N, C-alpha and C positions, 0 to 999 in steps of 0.2 A: 503493500501498499504506500502510493507515496504523499498522499496528503491524508490528515485526518483531523475532522475538526472536534478538538478535545480541549477542554480546560486545561488552564494553567501550565501547559507545557511546551516543548518547542514548537508543534504546531501552532498553540494559539498564540504564542509569541511571535513567529512568522508569518500569519495570516494577518495578525493586525498590525504590523510594519507593511505587510503587502496593500493592505486597505488604504495605509495613511497615504504612501508613496503615490497611491493612484488618485488621490482626492483633486489633484490638477488646481489647487486653489479655489475647488466650490467650497462655499461657506454654507455649512448644513444646518447649521442653526440647533439648539436643544428644544426648543417650543414647540412639542406636539401638537398643541392645541392650536397654534399658529395655521399649522400645514396638514394633520391628521384631515381626510376624508372625511366628508360632513353629509353626501348626499346617502338616502336610503338605494340601497341594495336589495333585488327579489332573489332572496338563495332558496326559497321554497322551504317544502315541512323537510325534517331529519330528525337524526337521532339526538343532534346535540345541539345546544342552545347557545353555548359560547366557544368562540375563537380566541385564545388567551397570545399575547404575543410579546417576547423579550425584544427591547429593538436597543441597537449599541451604535454609539459613535468609534469605537475600539481604539478609544483614546483615553476618555474621561469619565465618561457616564452613559447612561441610557433610560429608556423610558419604558414602562407599562403600559400595555394597550389592550382593552378587553372589546371585543367586539360580540354583541347580542348578533347573532346568525336570523335568528326569530324577527328583529326588529330590522334587520340589515341596515343597522348602525351602529357606528362609535359608541360605545358609553364611559370610559374613559379613557383618557391618554396623558395623564398630567402627574402620574405618580414615579418619581425621580428614583430609579434604581442603579446597581453598579453596571458599571459596562460588562460583565463577564455576568451574565445571571440569565436561571432559569426559570420557569413558571410552571405552577402545580395547581389542580383542583380536585376535589374528590365529592362524589355523589353525597344530595342533601347535607350538606355542612354549610351552604353559604360563604363560602368563606372560599378566597383564590389565596394562593401562598406562591412568594417572589424568594427563591434561594440564589441569594448572594455569594457567587464563588471566591477564588482568591482575590484578598484583598478586601471585599466585603465580607466576607465571613459570616453573615448573618441571616435568615428569614423575617420577611414584611409577610405579616398576617393584612389581608386586605376584606373588606368587608362589600361582598356582591349589593348589598342593598344600596350602602351609602358611598360605595367608594372611596371608603377612607382607610388608612393604615393603623389597625385596631392595635397592632404592636409590633416590635421588631425584637427577635431574641439571637443573642452570639452564645449560643448553649457551649459551645467549645474553646471558642478564640479566635485570634487572627493566627491568619496562617495555614489553619486546618483546612482550606481549602474545599470548601460544602459541594458535594454533588448533587445528592438528590435526598427529596422527602418524602416518606408516605405515610399519609394520617389515617389511623384506623378510629379516628373521631374526631371532632372539632378541638378537642384539648391532647390527644394523646398520639404520638406517631413514632416513628424511626429516620435516623438521619444518617447517610453514608457522607465521609468524607476521605479525601486523597491522601492525606498525610498522617492520618492517624492510625491506628490497626485495630480500631474496635469498632462496632455496630453500635450507635446512641440510640436510647431508647428515652424520648425527650417529651415534654410537656409544654403549651404553649403557656401556660399557669408560672410557669417556674424559669428562673434565668439560667441554672444548671441542669443536666441529661439528669434524669431519673436512675438513668444507671448507663454503666458501658459495660456492654456485651462482648465479652471478649472470642478472638478466632484462634487464641494461643491453643493447641492443638490438633486444630480441626485437620482433618483429609479427606481427599477425595475417595473413592473408592478403589484406586491404586496404591493406597497409603502416601501420595504425596501433599506435603503442608500445604494449606492454603495461604499461610505467610511465607510471603520467599525470603531471600536472603538476605534483604536488607529489612524484614521485619515489618513488612507491609502488604497489603494484598491490593490496592488499591481501589476499592470497593466504591461501584458506580452507580447506575442506574437500578429503579426499581419497579415491580410490578406487582398485584398480588392478582394471581391467577392459579387454580385448582386448589383451594383452599390453603396455599402457602402464600408465602412474601418470597418471590423470585429478585435474588441481586445479582449484580455482574460483579465480577472480579477478573480484574487486566492483568494483576500479578506483573509490574513494571521491572525492568531494570534501571535504576535511576543512576547508577554509575556508567552507565552507557546511554545516555541521551534519552533514557524510558523508552528503548526498545522492549517488546515485551519478552517474557522469558520463554522456556519450552511449552508451556500451557496456560492458558486463562481458566474461567471457570464459571460455573452459576452456583451458587448456594440459596438450597431452600431451608425456608427459616418458617416454624410455627407461633404465630403472634400470639396464641391463646396460651401457650407456654412459655414462651421467649425463650424456646431452643433450635438451635440448628437440627436441620432432618436428616439431610444429604447435601452433597457434595459431587457436580458433575463437571465433567471436563468439555470447555467446546470444539468444536472440528478444528478451528483453527483458533489464532490468538488475536488479544486485542480489540474486545467488544467496545463498539462507538455508539455513542447515540442511545436512545429508548429501545425498550422492549416494543416490540409491535405485535400489536391483538388482532391478528387478521379477522375478513367475514368468517372465515372456517373455524373459528375458535381456538387458532393455533399461534405459538408466539413466533416470531422471527425476531431473529438476531445478526444484524448486520457484524462480521468481524474484520478487523480490519488488516491484521497481520502487521508486517515490521514498517520501518516509516522509510521512507525515500528520502529524497531521489538516490538511484534509480528507482523503479516502482519495481517490488519484487513480484506484484501479480500474486499476491500472496492468499488476499482475502477471499468473503466467501459471504454467503447468505445462509444462516443454517434453521432448520424448522423443528421447532418443539410441541411436544404435544402435553399441554400443562397439566391434565389430567391423570395420564399415564405417569408422566415423570421421566419420561424418554425423547430421545432425540429421534427425529425422523429423517435425519439425513441432511446433506446440501442440497439448497435448490436451486442457486448458480454460483459461480465463482467466477474471478477475476480475470483467470487464463482464456476462458470461454470467450470474456466480453472483452479482451484486451483492453481493460479499463480498468481503474481505480473506482469502488463502488463507496458512496456517500453516503445514498438512503434508501432505503425500500420499502415499497406500501403493494402487498399484495391485492389485484385486482378482478382476476379469476385465477380457475383452476390452471391457468396454463401461461398467465400475463401477470405482470408486474410494471407498476410505474417505478422506474429508478431515477436516480440523480447518478451521474455516471463521471470522473473525471479521466481529462488525457493529457499528459504533460506536454509542452509545446517547446518549438527552438527557444532559447534564449531564458531558459529558465520560467516562462509563463504556463499559464494552464487554463484548458478549455472545461468548461462542464455543461454537459448535456441533461436536459430534463428528458427521457427515453421510454417508450414503450418496450420491453422488452418479452420474448419468447422465452421462459423458463424453463421449455421443457428441451427446447431447441439450442438452448444457451446465447442466442443470438438481440441483436437490436434491430426492430422490427420498424420502428419509426422513431424519428426526433421530432420533440415538439415545441422546443426551443431550446437554442444554444447560448453561450454566454464567454466571450473572451478572458473570463476572470472566474473566481471562487465563488460566484455568487447566490447558486443555488445548493440550499444547504439539508433541509428539513421538508419532510410530505406529511399531511394527515390526510386522511380519507372520512368521510360522512355518507357511508354506502348507501345508506335510507335516501339522503339527498342526492345520491348519483354524483355528486363533486369532490373533488380533492384539491387540498391548498396546497401551495409550494412558495415557500419563502425565499422572494428574489431581492438578493443587495447588492443591485447593480447602484452603486454611491450617485449617480445622477437621477435615477427613477426609481428609487427602491419601494417595494411594496411585496403583496401577495398576491398571485398568482394563483387561478381557478381553472381546473381540467375540467369537464364532463365525462365521466365516466362510462357513458353510454357511449358517445360518439369518439370519445378518447381526442377531442380536441380543445385546447382553449378555449374559456369563456372570456375574452377581454371585456367586454361589457361590465362582468364582475369581480375585475381587477380591483384589490383594495391597494389604494397610494398610502404611503406612509412617507416622512420626512427623513425618517431615520430608518438604517438597511435593519430590517428582522432578522434577527438572531437565531432564536427558537422557538416554537409553538407548540399548542394543544389543543384537542377538542374536548369540552366537558359539558355535563349535562347541567 
């Protein structure tokens, strides 16, 4: 994998520098209220109400944007967040969560009713590099960090963790320790599926510029007993981005492999059955596509919407939003192409028949919308933003 969009390590640094160098004197401004799209758009009926977006200038700051898809308009765009942040929301809690990563190292809780920050928690402290948050209720949840070796149980009413759940002694089915030689597992994205909390463990070598070690893993955690129940190896190394739950109720993981350049083309997408807690194998890999896989969204039994990256002469990069035949391992159609690292994240609302794709073009940032039935861009539904979108989620 030549490029991976990952927080707080070499990739994040190089991507930020790349964006800054390509600003070309363009004054982005930081006030999303001046530039966010106000027109009402008709997204139709769907499974999700909210499209939540973290945006960033990749230098100093970002803004949190919440779009009500049912009403087709921006509801809030004025909440200041860290330049490196991801957003989360969970059903029936009435809250949004903003995880500010390295340099921010806190979680902001936002009311869905008032769009005000209710509180900000720094449970673990600066330098921990918060990665993900999963909330079992509006007051209790679990936090992963990249720099600390534990899983943290946290409460929004407390300033310190309720409990640090150690990974010491935890091994996979072959006996390999989850904690690697530098004493950490680089815990990342989480999802609750099959009655277990699934947690990515990248296991990166800090002495070798955070290259992946021999194995990356998924940890299964029982939130009712606060115990790890299983550890399984991924088919490839270096899981990147969020777990994706497909329309087929399977989990999909993009596994990026080693960092380049040059690209080793060693990444892939792996499918897991969360109920049986077994891997169903590789769906498609980078050698088949001759490209680095940035993101993946299953749209049919044989097709996927994917973001692919191709190294270009002079150290540049091209990214494509493409329809891929996963059975044949080939690109069938390119919907949009960029001569920069603009496309990062895809989210689908299958009932609406729409997919949302972040477009970080510095001069025209926004969210593109793809019709999943015709597999065409819906330009009339494009959401314009004055800052590049960094990460997004759909939420009920």
